[in-house]
N, C-alpha and C positions, 0 to 999 in steps of 0.2 A: 616532757616535750617529745613528740613523735619524731623519729628519724627515718627517712627513706634513703635508699641507696640505688642509684641508677648509673648507667654508662652511656656514653655517646661517642661517635666518631668525631663530631664537631659540636662544641658547646658555644653558643652565642649569648653574650650577656648584654641584653638591651634589645628591645624589639621595635625600635624606631625605624626611620628610613634606611639607615645603614644596615641595621640588624636584619630587617625584613629582606632586603635585596641580597644580603650575604647568604641567608638561608635558601633563597630561591636559586641563586647561582650554584651553591654547593650541591643541591639536588639535581640541577641540570647536568652537572659534571658527573655525578655518580648517584643515580636514584636509589641505590641500595644502601648507601651510608645513612647512619642515624644522625639526624641533626636536631639538637635540642636547643630551645630558646628559653632563657630566664628573662621574664618581663615583669618589672615591678608593678605596672598598672595592667591595663587590658590592651593587648596588641592591636585590637581593632581601631583604637583611637589614641595610641600612646605616642610619645616622642615629641620632638620640636615641631613636627608637621603632622598633627593628629587628624587632619581633615584633608585639605587640599593645598595647592600652591599656584601662584600666578606667573611664575617664571622658572626656567632652568638657568641658574645664575651665570654659569660659565660654560660656554660652548664655542669651540673653534669651528665656525660655520664656513665650509668651503666657499671661496670667492669673497668672503667678508673679512675674515681674519685668520690668523694662524696661531699655532701653539707657541711659536717664538714671540709673536706679538704679545701674547698673554704674559709671558715671563717678564717682558719689559714693564707691562702695566702693574703686575703684582709686586715687582721690585720697587716701583715708585711708592705704592701705598704702604708697603712693609718697610720702607726705608732701608732696603738691602738685607734685612734680617729675615731671610727665608731660605729654606733648603730647596734648591731648584729641581732636584731629582723627583721628589714626590709631586710637586706642582706640575712639572712637565708631563709626568705620567698621567696625572689626572686629566689635563686638558687634551692630551693625545687621544684618550679614550672617550672624550665627551661627545663627539659627533655620533659614534656608534651607539652610545648610550641613548642619545635622543631618539634615534631611529628604532631602538629596541623598545623604549617606552611607548613610542607611537604605535608600534605593532601590538602592544598590549591594550591599546585603546585610549591612551593618554592624549589629550587634544592640544595640539600646538597650532594656533590659527595662522593662516597664510593669506597673502593679498591676491589680487586678481591674476597676478603673474606667477603664482605658486611659490612665492618667497616667504620665508618666515620673518616675523617682526623681531628685529634684533635691536635692543635698547643700549644706549650708552650710559651705563651707571658706574663704570670704572673710570679711574682718572685718565686713562688713555685707551682708545679703541672701543668697539662695541662687541659685547660677548653675551649679554643676557637675552635669551630667547623667551618671548612671552608664552605662557601656558595658561590655558583655561581648564583647570581640572579640579573641581571641588571634591572629587572622590578618589584622589590619588592614593591615600593610605588604604582605602577599602580595596582598590585594585591590587595593591601589593598583598594585602591580607588574603584575598581570595586565591591569589596565585600560590602562596606558600601553603595554604590549606589543601589545594588540589595536589600538591607535591608531597603531602603527608609528613610535613615537619611536625615535630613534637613541641608544642608551645605550653610552657608552664606560666600562666598568668599569675599576677599577684605574688611573684617570687623575686626577692631582692638578693643579689649576690653579695655576700658579706666577707668572703675570704677566698683568694685563689689557692689552689692546691699546688704546691711546688715540691719537686723531688730532684735533688742534685742540680739545681739551677734551671730545671725544665718545668714549664707549666703543664700540669696534667689534670686540670679540672677546676671545680669551684664548689663551695658550699653556699647554698641558698637558704633563705628564710621566707616562709609564706607570710605575707603581711597581714593576713586575717586569722589564720589558724595557729600560727607559731610553729608549724612543722618545719623541721630542718631537712633539706635535701642535699645529699652528698652526691655529686656527679663526677665520676672519673671520665676524662675525655682525652682523646689522642691529640686534639688541638683545641685551642680556645680563641675566640674572637671577642674583643671588648668593643661594644658600640653603645655604651651607656650614657653618652652625652657629656656635657661640660659641667660647670658649676653655676646654675641659674640662681639658686638661693645662696648668694655670697654676700654682697652688700645689702643693706636695707633699702627698700623702695620708698620713694617719696610719699606714696599713698598710705604707708604705715602698716600694710597687710603683709604678713610673712610670705604668703603664697601668691601675692599679686605682682608677679614678676613678668618680665618681657618674654623670657624663654620658658620651657617646660618646667613647672615647679617641682617635678619629681627628680630633676637633674640636680643632685646635691654633691657632685664630685665623687660619686661612687667609683667611676672608672679610674680617676686619678689616685684615689685612696687605695684601691685594689692593686693597681700597678706599682705604686710606691712601696707598699708593704711587702710585695713580692720581690722587689729589688730592681724594677725597671727604671730606665732613664725617662725623665720628663724635661721639657724645654720651654723657654719663654713664659714661665709662670709669672714674670713681672709685667706681662702685657695685660693690664687690667683695663677692660673696655666697658663702654656703655653705648646705648643707641638713643636716637631721638625719635620718639613715637608719640601717639595720642596721649595727652596729659591725663593722668589719674587712672587710666585703664591699661597703659603700657601695651598698646596694640599697634601693629605695623601701619604705616601710612606714607612715609616720605617718598620713596621711589615709585610707589603705586600711583601717586598723584603728580609728582614733578615730571615724570616721563610722558605724561599725558597733557602737559601744558599748564599745570597749576603754578601759582606764584608762591614763593617763600618770602615772608616779610618778617622783619624784627618789630619790636614794640613801637618804634617811631615810623613805621611804614616804609623803611628802606628795603628794597628788594635785594635778596641774597641768592637768587636762583640763576643769575647770569653766568656765574662760574660754577665749578663742580662743588655742590653744596655738601661738604663732608660734615660729619658729627663734630669734628674739631672746630670748624667754622662757627657752628652754632654755640659751642661751648665758649668760644671767645666772646660772642655777643652776650652770653650770660654773665661772664666775668666783668664785662663793661656795664652791666646793669640794664642791658637793652633787650631783656627777655620778658615774657615768653615769646618765642618765635611762633609764627602762625602760617598755616597753609590756606590760601584763598583759591576757591574754585568758581567764584561767582561770575567771572567773565567767560567761562567755558560754555559751549553749547550743551543743551539738555542731554543729547545722546552721550556725550563724553561723561557728564556727571553720573548718568545712569550706569555707565560702564564701570566707573569707580565704585559706585554703591554695590554693584553686582559682585565685584571682587572682594570688597571689604565684608559685606554681609553674607555672601554665599560661599566664598572660598576661604578667606582668612579666619574670621571669627564672627559667627552669626550673632553673638551677644552684642556686637558693636551697634547693630541696628537699635536694640533696646536702649543701649547706653546713650546714643545721640537723641533718640526720641524723648528719653527721660529728661534731657537737658534742653529740649526744644531747639536743637541745632539742626538746621537744614542747610546743606552744602550750597544751595542756590542763594542763600541770604546771609549765612554766617561763616566766619572764619573758624578754623579748627586749631586750637592751641596745641603745640607740641612741646615736649619737655624731655630732659634726659632721664633714662631709666637708672635703676641701680647698677652698680658695676659688677661685672661677671668675669669669669675665666672660660674661654671657649676656643676650640680650634676652628670650628666652622665660620664663626664671625670674626675671629681674631687669630692669634698665633700660638696660644698656650695649648699644651697637650702632651700626651705620651709620645715619645720620640719614635718615629717610624722611618723606614727607608722607602724606596720606590716600589717595593713589593708588599707594603703594609706590615712588614716584620718589625716587631719591637726589639729591644736589646735583650730580651729573654727568649730562649728557644721555646717554641710551642705557643707563643702569645702573639696574636695579630690584632691590629687596632684600626678602626675606621670611624668616620663621622666626626662629630664634635669632640670626641675623645682623643683624636689624633692631632698631631701638630702639622697637618697639611694646611699651610697658611691660607686663611680665608677661603676655605674650600666650599662652604655653603652646601646646597643640596647636591651639586655636581660632585663635590668631594665625597659626600656621604655615599652616593651611589657607586661611583667608580672604585673607591677604596673598599667599599663593602664587597664588590665583586672580586677585586684583587685579593682581599683577605680570604675569601671563600676558595679561590683558586689555589692559593698557597697552602691553606689549611687542608684542603682535599689531598693535595700531593703529600703532605706530611702524614696525614692520617693513614694513608695507604702503606706507610713504612713502619709505623709504630704499632706495638701490641701492648695489651694490658698484662701486668705481672703483679706478683705479691707486693713488690715495693710500692707500686702505685696505690694499691689498696691500703697499705700501711700508712702512706702519706695522707690518704683520705681520712683515715681514722684519727690521725694526729691533728689534722686541721679541724675536724669536727670537735675534738676535745678542746682545742684552742678557742673556738667560737663559744662552746658551752661554758668555758671558764669566764669569758667576758660577760656572757649572759648572767651567770651566777653572781658576778660582782654587781650587776645592775639591779638585782633583787634586793634593794636596799630599803628596809622598812623605815629607816630614820630620815629618808630624803624628804625635804619640805618644798622643793622647787619643781614646778611642772616643766616638762621638756620644752613646751612652747615658750615659757618665760626664759628658759636657759638659752634657747636658740636666739631669741631676741637680743639677749645680752651679748652672745658671741658675735652676732652680725653687727651690733652697735660698735663693738670693739674693732671689728674689721673696718667699718666706716671711719672710725676715729684714727686708726694707726696703720692700716695696710694700704688704703686707697690714696690716690693723688689729691693734693700735692704731698709728695713723700719726702722724708729726710731721715738721716741716720738714726736720730733719737726715736722718732716715731716707729721706725721699722724694728729697732731693737726692743722697744716696748711691746710691739705686736707679738714678737716671738716669745717674750717672757709671759705676757698675758695669755696667749694661746696655750702655752705649756701648762699654766695654772688651770685653764679651762679643761684641758685633757683630764687632769686629775679630778677636778670638781664634777665633771660629768658622771663619774662613778660614785662620788661621795654625797652630792647634794640633790641629785635629781630623783624624784619619786617615779618609779616605773610600776604602773598598775595594770596596764593592758598590753596586748601585742602591738598595738599602734604606738604606744609609748616606746616600746622596745625598738621598733623599726626607726622611729625618729631619733633615738639615741645613736643608732648606727649612722644615720644620715648626718647628724650634727658632728659626730666623730670625724667623718670625711670632710665636712666643711672646715673644721678646725685644722686638719692636716693640710688642706689646700691653702688656708690662710698662712700657715707657717712656711710652706713651700714658696708662696708668692712673696712674702716678706723677705725670705732668705735670698731669692732671686733678685728682688728689687735692691737689696743691699749690695749685691755683687755688681750690678750694672750702675756704676758710679758716673752717671751722665743723665741728661734728659733726652727723651726720644719719643716719637709718635705723638707729638703735641702734648695734650694733657694726660694721656693714658699712662705715661711714665715720666711725669714732671717732677724733678727734684730741685727745689730752690737752692739746696746746698751744692748741687752740681748742675747749674742751669743750662749748660750748653752741651752739644754733642761732643763726644770725645773719640778721636780716631782710634784710640786703644780698643774701643768696643765696636767700631765699624765692622760690619760683616762678621760679627761674632754672636753665637748663640750661648745663652746661659743655661747650663744643664744642672739638674738636681737629681739626686738618688739617695736611697737609704744607705747609711753606714753600718756600723756594728749593731746599733739599736734603732728603734723607730724615731727616737729623739735626736739621733746623730745624722744630721742632713749634710751630705757631701755636695759641695757646689763648685763648679768650675766653668770655664768658657771653652768653646771650640769654634773653629772656622765654620761658616755656613757652607753647605754643599753647592758647588758651582758645576755647571755642565759645560763640557768642552764643545767646540764646534763640531767635532766628529759625532758626539752623542746627539746633537740636534738634528742629524740627518735622518 
């Protein structure tokens, strides 16, 4: 296998929304610094938002709401399990972010009075500003290209380089050629997403998931093996989307007057229609829930079609046409997705403070990889910029030395040792079959409803899978090898989730962390985060609780 060695002032792992804007911000601050991006796919259309977006989910719009209002709202939906510092920093920067995106050509529609359309999709207050931008990712791509960022497409980060507790680079693997790239860096930003390929989807397709299928917990696995803290990994979530294709629909339609019905035509849209509300209908046998647009004017229906078919997923048009579904005459069935771990849509992620700093020196985190509670696109953008600002400051202070290069060589040897183990001629199981088995076990033992027995079984079975990944899987191509690294990360995330779930001996967040053996909320865990990190070995998971971060009245000024 070929091995290349490069250096960077800032290495960004993941070229989605957070990674792209982090690269742009880093170059804005210091055009001379070298910014390198490891992107597993193609940065032009990678990440959770590979095309466009219909809203900037969280914005403190002057005269409409405040950052303080948002803390109240997110506290309700997170049931108090939220670090207020990062969330407050995110929403404080949200208005300037909107204006910056607007200056880049991102279109936010306004009414005849010049006001933005702000939707009420949160449990309290209005924060989501509508956006009509099918080319959002392309705008970011063109911007970072103009700034001469170095993008290494088709490169998966497989191990962080750590020296004396400080992160100083990463080793990547080209997903097509098998080339190893060792990048020594003065600072590292992880923006590689959450764990989309976690539970198995109802459609039975390994990659037919709601979020980006390339997101396999790489960020969490990298950070855990390096020794960083992760939090709220017990917050296993799903979404309610278009049945069988797992595509967004709910808030795009409900905010425009659509009706939400259960199987017996009872309307559910009068109150805040959360995922948990619809899961309750499913438990009662009153699913599938349906979205009805038939009563809406033609102009509104066309607007919904424009968003779904032009901005969200163009393949949706072919999907509905193939099923002879016309929104003017037919309801749209919606169904829960597979369960995932994600910071942007949930609470799980690598622990960060209000400066995007992880618990490891030199490592910054943004986007779905970070535990900035339910940050969505706003969190990805604001913390991408924050991470770039802090990384730039650190990069100006650090220098490369022989110790760093020695650490790079040691990490490459570690990765090569793992690859050599996978060159197993006696393996009889394909990596796809093995991934299906791993995710079936996750469905059976990690996901809700949870109990002590199932969670203990999950840890035991995942530990077995870690070993069998090296013994039973046949690796014949570079793609097989890449998928082995991905499945290894999925297994690690499953163990972290099961361990965190065992520690939180209560039920919280509705069905997301429902434990029939502890069916009620417990004040012992109120306002407490569950933290996991690596102990003396990778199989030694240290778990403990800590108080959530609260902001004082003085800090809110």
